Structure formats: structure tokens, C-alpha cells
N, C-alpha and C positions, 0 to 999 in steps of 0.2 A: 658505760652501760647505754648511755644515750646514743652514742655512735653506733653501737651494735644494733640497737632497735631501728635506726635509720637504714642500715644496711639490709636488715631483714625486710623492712617495708619496701625498699627499692627492689629487692630480689622478687618479692611477692608481686609487685606491680609488673616487673619485666616478665615474670612467669605468666601472669594473667594476660598480658598483651600478646606474648608469644603463643599462648594457648588459643586466644581469639583468632590470631592470624592463621594458625595451623588449622583451626576449625573452618575458617573461611575458605582456605585453599582446598581442604577436603570436600567441602560442600560444593565448591565450583567444579572439582573433578567429577564428583558423583553426578551432578546435574548435566554435565557435558560428556559423560562417559561414552554414550552411544556415538556421538560425533567423533570423539577421539579414536574409538575402535574402527569406525568407518574409514577415517583418514588413513589409519595404519594399514588396513586391508587394501585400500585403494592404492597406497604407495607400494605395498609389497607385491601385490598380484602381478602387475606388469613387470616388476623387477625380476621376479623369479620365473617368469614365463607362463604363469597360469592364464593370462590373457595377453594377446599381442599388443605391444606398445604402439603399433601402427593404428590401432583402433581406440585404445584408452591410454591417455598420457598420465603419468604419476603426478600427484599434487605438486611435488617439487619443481617439475618441468613447467607445469601450468602457472605456478607463481612466478617463475623466472620469465616466462613469456608475458605474463601480465605486467610485470615490472618494466620490461622492455617497451611494451605498448604505452605505458604511462610515461616513461622517460622520453620516448619519441614524440609524445603529445598526440598520437593517433587516437588513442582510446578516448581522451577527453573531448576531441572534436566530435566523435560519434555519440558519446554520452550527451553532450550539449544538444546535438541535433534531435535526438530521441526525446529528451526531456522537454524541449521547447514545443515539439509537436504535441506531446501528451498534455502539456500545460495549457496550450491554446484550446484544444478540444475540451478538456476538463472544465476550464473556466467558463467557456461558452455554455456548456451543459448546466453548470451550476447557476449561471446568471439567468437562464431561461427556466430551468427545472424547479428551483426553489420558489420563486414567485408564483409560478403556475400551480405548484403543489399547494401553496397556501390558498390560492384562488379556488381550486377544486375541492379542497378539504375543509374550507372554512365557511360553510353556510349554503353553498349552492348544491344542495343534496341531490335534487332531481337530476341536474346536469351532470353531477359527479357519477351518479348511478348509471347514466346513459353512456358516458364517455369511458369510464374505467375499464370495462371489458375489452374495448378496442385497444386501450393503452397497454393492458396486460398481454394481449395477443401480439402487439407489435414488439413488446419487450422480449417475448419468447422466440422471435424470429432469429435464426442463426446468423450472426453478423458476417461470418465468412461467406455465406451464400449471397449476401448483398454487396460484397466488395466489387464484383464485376460491374454492378449497376453504378456504384459510386465512380468507378473509373470511366465508364461510358459518359456519365454526366459531367464530371469535373476533370477528367483526364488523369494522367499518372503523376501529376505534380503534387505540391504540398496541400492544396485544397482538398483533394480526395482523402488524404490521410487524416487531416484535421477533422473533416466531416465524418469520417468513420469513427474516430475517437469520440466526437460529439454524440454520435448515435448510440454507441455502447454505454456512454456515461449518463446520458439523459434519463434512461428508464430507472436505474436504481435510485438516483437522486429524486426524481419526480414521485415515484411510487412510495418511497420511504418518507418523503415530506408529507404526502397526503395522509399516510397512516399516522405519522407523528401528530399532525394537526387534529385528526379525528379522535385520537386517543387522549387529547387534553381533557383533564378532569373538569366536568361541568360545574362541580362545586367551587373550583377556583374562580371560574368566570362569574358565577352568581355572587360569590363573596365580593369580588372586585366591583361588580355593578352596584351591589348594595352599599359600597363605600364611596360611590360616585366617581369611580375611575373613568376617565375619558377613553374614547376609542383608540387613540394613538398610544396612550399609556397602557391600555389593555393589551395591545399587540406586543409592544416591546417589553413589558414587565410581567406579563402572564402567559400569553400564547406562545411567543417565540422561545422563552426559556423552557416551557413545558414540552414543546415540540423538538427542541434541539437534539436530544438523544437520537431520535429517529432520523433527523437530518444528517447528523454526523455519521450514522451507520450507512446511510446512502452515499455520502461523500467518500467514506473509506472504501466501500465496495466498488464504487465506480472508479476510484483512483487506481486500485489494483487491476481492475479490468482494462482500464485505459492503457496502462503501461504494457501489459502483456499482449493486448490486442495490437498495439502499435508495432511490437516486434514482428508479429506475423505479417502485418501490412508492409513493413519495410523489406521483408523477404521477397515480396511480389513485385513491387515497383518502387525502387529508391536507389539513390547513389550515395547515401550516407545514413548513419544511424546504426544502432546496435544490431538490429535485424539484418541490415545489409551486411554488416561485418560477419555475422554468423553464416549468412548465405555465401558470401565470398570465400570464407575459410573452408566451408564445405566443398564448394566447387573446385578449389585449388588444393584440396586434401591437406590443409594445414590444421591437423588435429589439435596440437597444443593451443593454437590461436582460437580454435573453436571452443575448447574447454575454458580458456581464459575469458572469452566473451560471455559464455554461459554463466560462469561464476560471477562476473560483473553484473549481469542481469539479475541474478538471484540476490546479490548484495543490495542492489538498488531497490528491489521489491521489498526486502526486509526493512530497509531504511525508511521507505515510504510508509510501511505499516507502523513502524515505531513513531514516525513523525506525527501521524494522525492520532495514534493512541495518546501521545504526549499532549497534543493540542486539545484533544477531548478531555483529558484529565485536568488540564489547566482551565479550560473555558467552562466546562460543566462540573466545576468543583463542588457544587451543592448536591450532586447526585450521590446517593448512598451506594457504596461498593458492595457487591455480593460477597458473602462470607465464603472462605475457602474450606472445602470439605476434604 
């Protein structure tokens, strides 16, 4: 009798685990159904002749080309070149934009009112129209590309930092002052944590902008990087290589988004998450 009960319990557990696994797989399929259907259509359309393979390569050929680029080490060289350029420009913008945002948003109200309209005007200038200017000033080398990334990253970081500092609850500051909190502790324990969501939003926006702006810059004047790889594949009519590089760019963009979302979740863990409706 006891052995029978054990078998029943084991079967129940196995059945429950199998049901959970099946439910998880079903949920995963439903959540990614549109992507699966898109990939099936993308694969089938060139194969059956709905679109010419000379213009659109099937995913299987794109993945094969991507694997060959990885195996040869070519793709990693260009990924490294692009990421380093984007990183330098992004870090420079953060180093200047965050302190300047705290300065403008943290008490110099008259100066901030005078300067902010100019900053917003400069932020709206199309960066592509300025690229020839950067080339004239810095040449077609690395400095012009890093400067361009610095320019497009600076404004989201600066303006979001100003907004984040200005939106700090005055009640928090008054409460801290009433408890005798010193200026340094006030900054690190009250102002900085309260403004951090706005700062992270600016960093996340500028990171995405930096990477995709760099791809465009590398198409104009570069001898390495993912943008150059796309441009070179286009000029030589290497369509599978073109699609493989485009997939790599998309994957890197999604990875950067995930990285910043994860950093924000870990660092600003005190912030209440919005309910899902």
C-alpha cells in the first residue's frame, strides 16, 4: 500500500512538472509566434521564387554567412572597432553631460532658464547635416567619428539629467535638511538616487542613438567597423553578407537595450515597478 502511494505521488509530481514544462513551451511559442511566422515567410519566399534571392537572402543562408564571418574572425574585428568608437563617444558625453546637468538643474534657475532653450535647439539639429562639418574640422579619422558620437549622446544625457534633478521632490530635501544632513550626504543620499531614473533614461537613449549613428558614420568615412562592412557588402553586391551584418547590428542593439535595462533594474532597485495591465 505504501509503495503504491509513493508511485502515485511520483507520477503526480512528474505529471505536474511535465505540465509546467509544456505550459512554458506553449507560452514561449505564443509570445514569439509573430517572429516565427516572419522567419518562415522570409525563408520560403526566396526559395519558391516569390522574391529573387539576388535581392533577399533566406535566413538559412544569412546564418551560414554569419557563421563563416565569425569563424574567420572578420566579424569580431569590425564589431570591436564599432563598439570602441561608440564607447569612447558615449563615455565622454556621460562624463560631461551628467555633471553639467546637475549644475544646470540644481539651483542656478535663472542661468538654466537662459541656457536651456539653446541646448534644446542644438539637440534638435540633425546630426547627419553636421557630419561634413566634423569631417572638415577633425578629418575622416577616428576623432571625427568619436566627436559625432559624443555630439549625439550629449543631449539626451544632459537634458534628462536636468529634468531628473529638477523633479527631485522638495519634501525629501527639506526632510533631509531638518535632520541636519550635510551637503555632500544630501547629494549622494537624496538628490542622486532621486534623479537616477531620469539619468538612466538619458543614458539608455543616448547609447542606442550612439550605436546606430556610428553605423551611418562608418558608411561615409571608415575602413573598419560594422557600417563599413555593410557599405562594402553593398558595393560588392554581397547580399548574404549584407544581411548577416544587418542581423549582427540588430542583435547588438537589442543586447545594449537589455544591458541597460538590467543595470537600471539592479541599481535602481528601490523604484516601484509600474503594474502590467
